[in-house]
Every structure is written in structure tokens, then in C-alpha cells.
VOPAGU-2260 file (C-alpha; in pm, 1 decimal, decimal comma):
REM VOPAGU-2260
SITE   aa  ch    i         X         Y         Z
SITE  THR   A    0    5214,2   11147,2   14498,0
SITE  MET   A    1    5041,2   10811,0   14471,8
SITE  ASN   A    2    5028,0   10743,1   14843,7
SITE  GLY   A    3    4672,0   10640,2   14919,2
SITE  PHE   A    4    4548,5   10669,4   14558,3
SITE  VAL   A    5    4264,3   10440,7   14460,8
SITE  ASP   A    6    4178,7   10472,1   14092,5
SITE  SER   A    7    4432,4   10707,6   13930,5
SITE  SER   A    8    4735,3   10923,9   13989,7
SITE  THR   A    9    5061,2   11043,8   13830,7
SITE  LEU   A   10    5412,0   10903,7   13843,6
SITE  ARG   A   11    5724,1   11115,6   13782,8
SITE  VAL   A   12    6009,9   10906,7   13640,4
SITE  LEU   A   13    6371,8   10989,0   13551,9
SITE  SER   A   14    6634,9   10791,3   13362,5
SITE  MET   A   15    6991,2   10923,9   13336,2
SITE  ASN   A   16    7348,7   10820,3   13267,5
SITE  CYS   A   17    7542,4   11006,9   13538,2
SITE  TRP   A   18    7900,3   10945,4   13412,5
SITE  GLY   A   19    8036,5   10853,0   13754,3
SITE  LEU   A   20    8356,0   10670,1   13664,7
SITE  ARG   A   21    8628,1   10713,0   13927,7
SITE  LEU   A   22    8943,1   10904,6   13821,9
SITE  LEU   A   23    8820,5   10952,2   13464,1
SITE  SER   A   24    8499,6   11155,6   13514,1
SITE  SER   A   25    8550,2   11528,5   13563,9
SITE  HIS   A   26    8396,5   11693,8   13874,1
SITE  ARG   A   27    8236,6   11360,6   13964,8
SITE  LYS   A   28    8136,0   11421,9   14325,7
SITE  GLU   A   29    8005,7   11774,5   14264,9
SITE  ARG   A   30    7799,3   11661,5   13966,9
SITE  LEU   A   31    7650,9   11356,4   14139,6
SITE  SER   A   32    7556,8   11567,1   14441,2
SITE  ALA   A   33    7379,7   11815,3   14212,0
SITE  ILE   A   34    7201,3   11530,7   14028,9
SITE  ALA   A   35    7081,9   11384,6   14359,6
SITE  THR   A   36    6940,8   11723,3   14458,8
SITE  GLU   A   37    6746,6   11742,4   14131,5
SITE  ILE   A   38    6613,1   11387,4   14173,1
SITE  ARG   A   39    6432,4   11474,7   14498,0
SITE  SER   A   40    6120,0   11583,7   14308,1
SITE  TYR   A   41    6075,9   11248,7   14128,0
SITE  ASP   A   42    5894,2   10931,5   14230,2
SITE  ILE   A   43    6135,3   10690,8   14055,0
SITE  ALA   A   44    6490,4   10748,8   13930,7
SITE  ALA   A   45    6684,6   10487,5   13732,3
SITE  LEU   A   46    7052,4   10582,7   13706,4
SITE  GLN   A   47    7343,0   10441,9   13508,5
SITE  GLU   A   48    7719,3   10471,9   13565,4
SITE  ILE   A   49    7708,0   10506,7   13943,6
SITE  TRP   A   50    8015,7   10288,0   13979,4
SITE  SER   A   51    8125,3   10374,4   14332,8
SITE  LYS   A   52    7941,6   10251,4   14640,7
SITE  GLU   A   53    8064,3   10566,7   14814,4
SITE  ASP   A   54    7889,2   10781,0   14551,5
SITE  TYR   A   55    7572,7   10571,7   14582,2
SITE  GLU   A   56    7570,1   10613,3   14960,3
SITE  MET   A   57    7624,7   10989,3   14923,2
SITE  MET   A   58    7327,7   11017,3   14687,5
SITE  ARG   A   59    7114,5   10794,1   14910,0
SITE  GLU   A   60    7183,3   11023,1   15205,5
SITE  ILE   A   61    7068,1   11327,0   15005,5
SITE  LEU   A   62    6752,7   11146,5   14888,9
SITE  ASP   A   63    6668,7   10964,5   15212,5
SITE  ASP   A   64    6373,1   11185,0   15312,5
SITE  GLN   A   65    6212,9   11193,4   14963,9
SITE  LEU   A   66    6307,8   10866,2   14796,0
SITE  PRO   A   67    6377,1   10640,6   15094,0
SITE  TYR   A   68    6388,4   10313,0   14899,8
SITE  SER   A   69    6682,6   10230,4   14677,1
SITE  HIS   A   70    6884,5    9944,1   14536,1
SITE  MET   A   71    7230,5    9921,0   14377,8
SITE  PHE   A   72    7297,4    9623,5   14149,0
SITE  TYR   A   73    7636,3    9481,2   14244,1
SITE  SER   A   74    7827,4    9290,0   13977,9
SITE  GLY   A   75    8188,5    9232,9   13877,7
SITE  VAL   A   76    8472,6    9423,4   14046,7
SITE  ILE   A   77    8331,3    9778,2   14041,3
SITE  GLY   A   78    7965,8    9692,0   13995,3
SITE  SER   A   79    7718,7    9721,0   13710,9
SITE  GLY   A   80    7685,3   10097,8   13750,0
SITE  LEU   A   81    7307,2   10062,0   13786,6
SITE  CYS   A   82    7088,5   10179,0   14073,9
SITE  ILE   A   83    6725,8   10271,8   14133,5
SITE  PHE   A   84    6580,8   10523,0   14381,4
SITE  SER   A   85    6210,9   10510,9   14466,2
SITE  ARG   A   86    5945,4   10685,7   14670,5
SITE  TYR   A   87    5768,7   10350,2   14695,0
SITE  ARG   A   88    5861,3   10029,6   14870,4
SITE  ILE   A   89    6083,3    9786,8   14679,3
SITE  VAL   A   90    5942,4    9437,1   14730,0
SITE  GLY   A   91    6190,5    9248,8   14512,7
SITE  SER   A   92    6496,3    9288,6   14293,0
SITE  TYR   A   93    6693,7    9078,9   14047,8
SITE  PHE   A   94    6996,3    9125,0   13820,8
SITE  HIS   A   95    7115,6    8947,8   13506,2
SITE  GLN   A   96    7475,0    8992,2   13387,5
SITE  PHE   A   97    7514,9    8999,1   13011,7
SITE  THR   A   98    7675,4    8692,4   12854,3
SITE  ALA   A   99    7890,7    8897,8   12615,9
SITE  SER   A  100    8041,4    9225,5   12739,7
SITE  GLY   A  101    8348,3    9446,7   12706,8
SITE  GLY   A  102    8698,4    9330,0   12622,1
SITE  VAL   A  103    8997,0    9302,1   12853,3
SITE  PHE   A  104    9169,0    9608,9   12707,3
SITE  ASP   A  105    8871,9    9845,3   12744,3
SITE  ILE   A  106    9042,3   10001,8   13045,7
SITE  PHE   A  107    8948,8   10361,1   12976,5
SITE  THR   A  108    8579,5   10280,8   12930,2
SITE  GLY   A  109    8555,6   10081,9   13253,7
SITE  GLU   A  110    8469,2    9761,7   13065,9
SITE  LEU   A  111    8767,5    9577,6   13215,4
SITE  LEU   A  112    8629,7    9580,8   13570,5
SITE  ALA   A  113    8258,5    9634,9   13513,2
SITE  ALA   A  114    8003,4    9359,9   13458,9
SITE  LYS   A  115    7714,1    9520,9   13277,1
SITE  GLY   A  116    7365,8    9377,9   13270,2
SITE  ILE   A  117    7000,5    9450,7   13333,8
SITE  GLY   A  118    6842,8    9481,5   13677,2
SITE  THR   A  119    6485,6    9509,9   13794,9
SITE  CYS   A  120    6309,0    9631,5   14107,9
SITE  ARG   A  121    5944,7    9555,5   14176,4
SITE  LEU   A  122    5772,6    9852,4   14340,6
SITE  GLU   A  123    5447,5    9842,9   14534,8
SITE  LEU   A  124    5249,5   10154,3   14446,6
SITE  GLN   A  125    4951,6   10033,6   14648,7
SITE  ASP   A  126    4801,5    9702,9   14760,9
SITE  ASN   A  127    4699,8    9581,2   14415,9
SITE  CYS   A  128    4925,7    9788,3   14191,2
SITE  TYR   A  129    5286,9    9698,2   14114,8
SITE  VAL   A  130    5538,6    9829,8   13864,1
SITE  SER   A  131    5852,4    9647,3   13749,3
SITE  VAL   A  132    6128,6    9900,7   13683,1
SITE  TYR   A  133    6408,3    9776,1   13457,9
SITE  ASN   A  134    6745,5    9948,4   13431,6
SITE  ALA   A  135    7014,5    9854,0   13176,3
SITE  HIS   A  136    7340,1    9976,6   13024,7
SITE  THR   A  137    7455,7    9803,7   12706,9
SITE  ASN   A  138    7784,7    9799,1   12518,0
SITE  PRO   A  139    7758,0    9925,2   12155,5
SITE  VAL   A  140    7979,1    9639,9   12032,2
SITE  TYR   A  141    7739,4    9378,0   12172,1
SITE  ARG   A  142    7411,8    9571,0   12152,9
SITE  GLU   A  143    7220,5    9303,5   11958,6
SITE  SER   A  144    7308,2    9014,2   12189,5
SITE  GLN   A  145    7262,2    9224,9   12505,1
SITE  LEU   A  146    6924,6    9364,7   12399,1
SITE  PHE   A  147    6815,5    9012,3   12307,2
SITE  GLU   A  148    6901,2    8911,5   12664,7
SITE  CYS   A  149    6711,1    9217,6   12791,6
SITE  MET   A  150    6408,4    9102,9   12593,3
SITE  GLN   A  151    6427,8    8754,6   12745,4
SITE  PHE   A  152    6483,6    8890,8   13097,3
SITE  ILE   A  153    6182,7    9124,1   13081,6
SITE  GLN   A  154    5965,7    8858,0   12922,5
SITE  HIS   A  155    6033,9    8612,3   13204,3
SITE  THR   A  156    6012,0    8855,4   13499,4
SITE  ARG   A  157    5742,5    9109,7   13417,0
SITE  GLY   A  158    5440,5    8904,2   13519,2
SITE  CYS   A  159    5125,5    9118,1   13512,1
SITE  ASP   A  160    5295,6    9431,0   13642,9
SITE  LEU   A  161    5318,5    9767,9   13477,6
SITE  VAL   A  162    5661,0    9794,5   13311,4
SITE  LEU   A  163    5912,0   10079,7   13297,9
SITE  MET   A  164    6229,1   10015,3   13096,4
SITE  CYS   A  165    6506,5   10269,9   13149,4
SITE  GLY   A  166    6867,4   10285,7   13043,1
SITE  ASP   A  167    7156,0   10383,7   12823,1
SITE  LEU   A  168    7112,1   10128,2   12545,0
SITE  ASN   A  169    7382,7   10267,5   12312,2
SITE  THR   A  170    7138,8   10212,1   12026,3
SITE  TRP   A  171    6986,7   10459,0   11781,5
SITE  PRO   A  172    6609,1   10460,0   11730,8
SITE  SER   A  173    6654,6   10349,7   11369,1
SITE  GLN   A  174    6857,1   10036,3   11452,3
SITE  SER   A  175    6706,9    9688,2   11439,6
SITE  ALA   A  176    6821,1    9595,2   11791,3
SITE  LEU   A  177    6568,4    9834,0   11946,8
SITE  LYS   A  178    6281,8    9642,5   11783,2
SITE  LEU   A  179    6347,5    9357,7   12026,2
SITE  LEU   A  180    6190,9    9583,9   12289,2
SITE  THR   A  181    5949,0    9801,5   12091,1
SITE  THR   A  182    5810,9    9529,5   11861,7
SITE  CYS   A  183    5863,7    9193,5   12032,3
SITE  LEU   A  184    5776,5    9318,8   12382,3
SITE  GLU   A  185    5553,5    9605,4   12264,7
SITE  LEU   A  186    5725,0    9854,7   12493,0
SITE  GLN   A  187    5636,1   10212,0   12400,9
SITE  ASP   A  188    5920,7   10459,5   12362,4
SITE  ALA   A  189    5812,1   10771,1   12550,3
SITE  PHE   A  190    6022,3   10992,3   12321,3
SITE  HIS   A  191    5929,2   10831,9   11989,7
SITE  HIS   A  192    5838,8   11088,4   11723,1
SITE  GLU   A  193    5590,3   10936,6   11479,1
SITE  ASP   A  194    5669,5   11177,3   11193,7
SITE  CYS   A  195    6045,8   11118,9   11192,4
SITE  ASN   A  196    6188,6   10805,7   11032,9
SITE  ALA   A  197    6537,0   10947,2   10979,5
SITE  ASN   A  198    6855,7   10783,9   11104,0
SITE  HIS   A  199    7074,4   10931,8   11377,4
SITE  THR   A  200    7263,5   11159,3   11134,6
SITE  ASN   A  201    6954,9   11317,7   10977,2
SITE  LEU   A  202    6712,5   11396,6   11258,1
SITE  CYS   A  203    6421,7   11635,8   11243,9
SITE  SER   A  204    6425,4   11941,7   11471,4
SITE  ILE   A  205    6203,8   11772,4   11732,1
SITE  CYS   A  206    6421,2   11460,4   11753,8
SITE  GLN   A  207    6736,1   11674,5   11770,9
SITE  GLY   A  208    6598,1   11818,3   12094,9
SITE  PHE   A  209    6560,8   11463,5   12228,7
SITE  CYS   A  210    6928,8   11376,6   12172,8
SITE  THR   A  211    7082,3   11259,5   12498,9
SITE  CYS   A  212    7456,3   11240,4   12426,7
SITE  ASN   A  213    7720,3   11450,1   12247,2
SITE  ARG   A  214    7491,9   11752,4   12249,8
SITE  GLU   A  215    7631,0   12081,7   12128,4
SITE  ASP   A  216    7538,0   12249,4   12458,5
SITE  ASN   A  217    7741,1   12000,2   12666,4
SITE  VAL   A  218    8099,7   12082,0   12767,7
SITE  PHE   A  219    8179,1   11708,8   12789,8
SITE  LYS   A  220    8089,8   11648,0   12422,7
SITE  GLU   A  221    8335,9   11420,7   12244,2
SITE  THR   A  222    8530,8   11584,8   11962,9
SITE  ARG   A  223    8392,8   11521,5   11612,3
SITE  SER   A  224    8093,1   11334,1   11752,9
SITE  VAL   A  225    7738,8   11403,2   11639,2
SITE  PRO   A  226    7443,0   11436,6   11880,9
SITE  GLU   A  227    7277,6   11099,3   11943,7
SITE  ARG   A  228    6969,3   10960,9   12113,4
SITE  ILE   A  229    7092,8   10644,6   12282,8
SITE  ASP   A  230    6907,8   10668,3   12618,5
SITE  TYR   A  231    6551,3   10546,8   12656,0
SITE  LEU   A  232    6251,0   10541,6   12884,8
SITE  MET   A  233    5985,2   10291,7   12776,1
SITE  TYR   A  234    5661,6   10170,7   12929,5
SITE  SER   A  235    5395,7    9901,5   12893,0
SITE  ASP   A  236    5071,7    9789,9   13057,3
SITE  LEU   A  237    5016,0    9463,2   12871,5
SITE  GLY   A  238    4824,4    9215,3   13084,7
SITE  SER   A  239    4786,2    9456,4   13376,3
SITE  THR   A  240    4463,8    9559,5   13545,6
SITE  TRP   A  241    4610,0    9912,4   13546,2
SITE  SER   A  242    4679,8   10135,0   13246,7
SITE  ILE   A  243    4977,1   10367,8   13204,3
SITE  SER   A  244    5006,9   10657,4   12960,5
SITE  LYS   A  245    5253,2   10943,5   12923,4
SITE  LYS   A  246    5128,6   11286,1   13022,9
SITE  GLU   A  247    5444,0   11496,9   12983,9
SITE  PHE   A  248    5795,3   11419,7   12860,2
SITE  CYS   A  249    6115,1   11618,5   12806,8
SITE  VAL   A  250    6491,1   11604,5   12847,2
SITE  THR   A  251    6616,1   11745,8   13176,5
SITE  MET   A  252    6939,8   11858,2   13340,0
SITE  GLU   A  253    7069,2   11965,7   12998,5
SITE  GLY   A  254    7217,0   12290,6   13133,0
SITE  MET   A  255    7505,1   12372,1   13362,9
SITE  VAL   A  256    7516,4   12280,0   13729,8
SITE  PRO   A  257    7405,3   12597,6   13914,1
SITE  GLY   A  258    7704,7   12821,3   13983,8
SITE  LYS   A  259    7942,6   12595,8   13786,3
SITE  VAL   A  260    8086,3   12594,4   13434,2
SITE  TYR   A  261    8013,6   12226,7   13359,6
SITE  ASN   A  262    7706,3   12014,4   13291,1
SITE  TYR   A  263    7542,5   11758,4   13518,6
SITE  SER   A  264    7675,7   11474,3   13302,4
SITE  ASP   A  265    7790,3   11394,1   12950,0
SITE  HIS   A  266    7430,7   11273,0   12898,4
SITE  VAL   A  267    7105,8   11452,1   12973,2
SITE  GLY   A  268    6823,6   11301,0   13176,4
SITE  LEU   A  269    6490,0   11176,7   13045,2
SITE  LYS   A  270    6187,5   11296,8   13238,9
SITE  VAL   A  271    5840,8   11148,8   13190,9
SITE  ILE   A  272    5524,1   11208,0   13390,7
SITE  PHE   A  273    5287,7   10913,1   13358,7
SITE  THR   A  274    4919,0   10883,6   13435,0
SITE  ILE   A  275    4821,1   10553,8   13597,0
SITE  GLN   A  276    4455,9   10446,5   13609,7
SITE  ASN   A  277    4259,4   10146,3   13724,3
SITE  ARG   A  278    4102,3    9977,2   13422,8
SITE  ALA   A  279    3792,5    9900,8   13630,3
SITE  ASN   A  280    3550,2    9736,5   13384,8
SITE  THR   A  281    3756,7    9798,3   13070,7
SITE  PRO   A  282    3927,5    9497,6   12904,8
SITE  ILE   A  283    4288,9    9415,1   12989,6
SITE  LYS   A  284    4524,1    9508,4   12707,1
SITE  GLU   A  285    4647,2    9205,4   12515,2
SITE  ALA   A  286    4950,0    9161,6   12289,7
SITE  SER   A  287    4890,2    9276,5   11931,3
SITE  VAL   A  288    5218,2    9182,0   11758,4
SITE  SER   A  289    5189,3    8860,7   11558,6
SITE  PRO   A  290    5448,4    8578,3   11564,5
SITE  GLU   A  291    5526,2    8659,4   11199,4
SITE  GLN   A  292    5617,5    9020,0   11290,6
SITE  LYS   A  293    5847,8    8892,2   11564,0
SITE  GLN   A  294    6011,4    8651,1   11320,7
SITE  VAL   A  295    6097,5    8945,1   11094,1
SITE  VAL   A  296    6276,3    9116,5   11383,1
SITE  PHE   A  297    6454,4    8795,0   11485,2
SITE  ARG   A  298    6581,3    8748,0   11129,4
SITE  GLU   A  299    6722,3    9101,4   11128,6
SITE  ILE   A  300    6892,9    9042,7   11461,6
SITE  LYS   A  301    7028,9    8707,6   11344,1
SITE  CYS   A  302    7195,0    8881,2   11048,1
SITE  CYS   A  303    7344,0    9148,8   11276,3
SITE  LEU   A  304    7468,1    8893,2   11530,3
SITE  THR   A  305    7616,7    8671,5   11260,2
SITE  GLU   A  306    7801,4    8967,5   11108,9
SITE  ARG   A  307    7931,2    9088,4   11446,8
SITE  THR   A  308    8048,5    8738,2   11534,9
SITE  LYS   A  309    8235,9    8722,3   11204,7
SITE  GLN   A  310    8393,8    9064,6   11269,9
SITE  LEU   A  311    8506,4    8953,1   11614,1
SITE  ARG   A  312    8654,0    8632,0   11475,5
SITE  ASP   A  313    8838,6    8817,1   11196,5
SITE  LEU   A  314    8969,4    9079,4   11438,4
SITE  TYR   A  315    9133,7    8841,8   11684,6
SITE  PHE   A  316    9180,0    8529,1   11475,0
SITE  PRO   A  317    9277,7    8665,3   11131,3
SITE  HIS   A  318    9474,1    8362,6   11009,3
SITE  SER   A  319    9578,0    8010,9   11097,5
SITE  SER   A  320    9927,7    8113,3   11210,3
SITE  LEU   A  321    9796,1    8258,8   11537,7
SITE  VAL   A  322    9936,5    7969,6   11742,7
SITE  TYR   A  323   10279,3    8023,6   11585,8
SITE  ARG   A  324   10260,3    8391,8   11684,6
SITE  TRP   A  325   10186,8    8287,1   12042,0
SITE  ILE   A  326   10486,1    8050,3   12045,9
SITE  LEU   A  327   10709,9    8321,7   11899,4
SITE  HIS   A  328   10593,1    8570,9   12161,9
SITE  PHE   A  329   10658,6    8322,9   12441,0
SITE  ILE   A  330   11012,8    8251,1   12317,5
SITE  LEU   A  331   11077,6    8625,0   12283,2
SITE  ILE   A  332   10951,3    8689,4   12636,1
SITE  CYS   A  333   11177,4    8422,4   12782,7
SITE  ALA   A  334   11484,5    8545,7   12590,0
SITE  VAL   A  335   11438,9    8911,8   12681,7
SITE  SER   A  336   11362,0    8819,1   13044,0
SITE  LEU   A  337   11696,3    8640,7   13076,3
SITE  ALA   A  338   11871,0    8940,1   12920,3
SITE  LEU   A  339   11704,4    9180,0   13166,3
SITE  LEU   A  340   11803,9    8966,2   13465,8
SITE  ASN   A  341   12167,9    8984,8   13356,2
SITE  TYR   A  342   12159,0    9356,9   13269,0
SITE  PHE   A  343   11997,5    9510,0   13580,4
SITE  ASP   A  344   12142,9    9466,8   13929,3
SITE  SER   A  345   11846,0    9602,0   14127,2
SITE  LEU   A  346   11584,0    9338,6   14209,2
SITE  ILE   A  347   11304,3    9598,5   14207,7
SITE  VAL   A  348   11403,0    9722,2   13861,4
SITE  GLN   A  349   11426,5    9363,7   13737,2
SITE  VAL   A  350   11076,2    9279,7   13861,1
SITE  PHE   A  351   10929,4    9602,4   13721,6
SITE  MET   A  352   11088,7    9553,5   13379,2
SITE  LEU   A  353   10982,9    9187,6   13368,0
SITE  VAL   A  354   10621,0    9269,4   13451,1
SITE  LEU   A  355   10618,2    9549,5   13193,3
SITE  LEU   A  356   10765,5    9319,3   12931,9
SITE  TRP   A  357   10524,0    9034,5   13000,9
SITE  VAL   A  358   10221,3    9265,3   12984,6
SITE  TRP   A  359   10342,8    9426,1   12662,6
SITE  LEU   A  360   10432,5    9109,7   12476,4
SITE  SER   A  361   10141,6    8904,5   12613,8
SITE  ARG   A  362    9870,9    9148,1   12511,1
SITE  ASP   A  363    9807,1    8966,2   12183,8
SITE  ILE   A  364    9783,0    8630,2   12359,9
SITE  ILE   A  365    9559,9    8761,3   12639,9
SITE  GLY   A  366    9344,5    8956,0   12396,0
SITE  SER   A  367    9292,2    8649,1   12180,3
SITE  MET   A  368    9202,1    8432,0   12479,9
SITE  VAL   A  369    8948,8    8685,2   12610,7
SITE  ALA   A  370    8813,6    8736,7   12259,3
SITE  PHE   A  371    8763,3    8361,1   12234,0
SITE  GLY   A  372    8543,7    8379,1   12545,6
SITE  GLN   A  373    8345,7    8672,3   12403,1
SITE  LEU   A  374    8312,4    8490,8   12072,3
SITE  SER   A  375    8173,5    8185,3   12251,5
SITE  ALA   A  376    7930,4    8409,1   12441,8
SITE  GLN   A  377    7808,9    8567,1   12117,6
SITE  GLN   A  378    7759,3    8222,7   11966,5
SITE  ASN   A  379    7561,3    8109,0   12272,4
SITE  VAL   A  380    7328,0    8407,7   12236,1
SITE  LEU   A  381    7297,7    8330,2   11866,1
SITE  ALA   A  382    7199,1    7972,5   11954,4
SITE  ASP   A  383    6928,2    8107,3   12189,1
SITE  LEU   A  384    6801,8    8327,8   11908,1
SITE  TYR   A  385    6779,8    8026,9   11674,5
SITE  TYR   A  386    6572,5    7848,8   11940,2
SITE  TYR   A  387    6335,8    8146,7   11965,6
SITE  MET   A  388    6296,3    8156,2   11589,5
SITE  GLN   A  389    6211,9    7786,9   11570,1
SITE  HIS   A  390    6005,0    7720,4   11883,4
SITE  ARG   A  391    5875,4    8039,2   12045,9
SITE  THR   A  392    5557,8    8208,7   11925,9
SITE  ASP   A  393    5467,9    8415,4   12236,6
């Protein structure tokens, strides 16, 4: 452990999507209990999809004697799904909810009630050594805008601390959105393989072993889905008087829960052992990415965001007759409602049928209204990006 260390020591870190959605996740309690037992040997664990406070409290009870410090980031109706467990004292925490997130009809993915974002906990390793641990879970539909917000959030909160960025980013290593973290912030991907530049469908044998979701050895694998690496554990020591480097790294909890016929989760965990050293008389590491290199990334993201905004607009607002469709739906709802009131004698049946009818016929109207909000959010993020491209050079 690092308790009492002066100049150097190691730090064992885990990041994992635990798939803890109530009612929809198979063997949820048994799996989360097994994951908590495995976490006991780590110094820091950043978890995603711990949606239930009851599950969080259960895991905290199991980890209380080994990782006594923890924080759950509350947001929305069922939370953000993010929590951090630590062997070291948490001296501060903060959460940012993403501007654009899931749609109103994403019921079966939890997007309806969740409010995803990025959270951070500042840990005190010793008197003059702090690490900011970031934990995020992004939506693949809004990955560019959400990772742009992650970049801004980290940039404004990191200070001179060591940085650990963990999370399920729903982004492949070859996609431009990831450059917002690896290029603009100079975060190092602990599982990056220098000799593989392939996309997610043509990975080398080493990168195939690093896949975190839809693995062939996972019983929860989605049908007709290919293995993907969408979970990350990144690190940085820019501006810090301490240096951090990876010593060992591997995927973990990829097998079955002991004595069971199912895996720990539909994702595997990422395990990294870091070496932390005092720089002493060596120079502090400075940023090496030029403003021109950042502008290249911003232009790529601008193109992606513009295209996604257009797709969203075309999906929910395909033609100018949308208002007429809304009026037609409203008239139809009123007409059928009157017919139902005259047809059924039971008040309970009348209310049930009316609610069912309103939900069914209003889905287009509600979906369009919510989509308008998401479209506005995307455009706000795009406006922030334009500002960065024109005025920011850091």
C-alpha cells in the first residue's frame, strides 16, 4: 500500500461496468457481491452501472475494512450509475451531468430515468500527493458531445494532481472522439497497443484480448455483436510534482463467478498497477501537444457533431408537416377517448384504456418534444466547440 510512502510506491486500480440495472440485469445481486469481493485487493475502484443505492450500500459493507472511503454520484431519478471506492481519504468530489443524453423512449437501456455524466473524487495519497479520479459513462449516440464535455470538465478540475480517467466511454480506440482525451488532454491509454492501428472490426490478437464487451467467453454477449473495446483506464501526470507510469495491466474478472454458470458482468474489468514516484529534482512534465494539433481534433469532432445533429433533426423532424401530424393525433385522441367513455361501463377500464391510448398516440408528439431538447443540447455543445476552436489555445 501507499500508507506512509515517501518517494515511491504502487497503486492498484480497477475500472469496470458492473451491469447493475434493476429488473433487467440477470443475477444482479449475486454478481455485484462477487465483484465487491474481488475489489478488496485494489486501492481504487471506479465502477459504472451501479444504479441502486441498495446495491451500493451492499458493496460498501463488503469493502468497508479494505476500501473504507467511497462516493456514489447521485443524479436524475435512479442516479448516474457511477461510484468510486478507495483505500485513501476522499477530500472532495464533484459531478457534471451531460447536456445531451438518452431519449425518452430508451426505457430498456435505463436512459429514461438515468442522468449520465462524469464525476470526480480527489484522493489524498499522502500530505503532498493527490490524485483526481474521474469516472464516466457515455451514450454512444452522443459520444462526441459528451466526451467534449468530459474534456472540459477534466481540464477545469484537474489542477496539478495526478489524473486517472476511468469509464465505459462507448467509443472505439479508432474513433475521433477519443482524441479529445488522448490528444487534447494528453491522457495515456493504459491499454493502447502501439503496433495496432486497426478499427474495432479488424483487431490484432493482442487487442482482441483487451476487448471489454461482447466477448466470446461471456454468457451475456449480445447476439450478432462483435467483441469491442469501449472501456478505458487512462492516466496523466502533467504539471504534477509526482510521476505515474503503468507497471502491469490486464483485463480481469473475464471468467465465471466461482461456483456459478454466469460471468461477473457483460463487461470485463480493467486492472492496472501504477508506479508513483516523487520527481524530486527532475523537471515537471509539461504539455507537448501544439494548438494546431488540437485544432485538427476539434475540426474532426465538429464534423461528427454536425452530422449527428443533422441525423437527429432528420429523424424527428423529417418534414414541415410535423405540426399537422400533431394536430391530427390530438383530434384522433379526443375522438377515440369519447368513444371509449361511451363503450365501457367500468370506470377503471375507462381510465386504463384512456391512459393506454394517450401514451400510444402521443408517443410521436412526446418524442419530438424531447428530441427538440436533445437537439438544442447538441447545438449548445457545438457552440462551445466553436468557441474553443476560435479562442482557446491551451
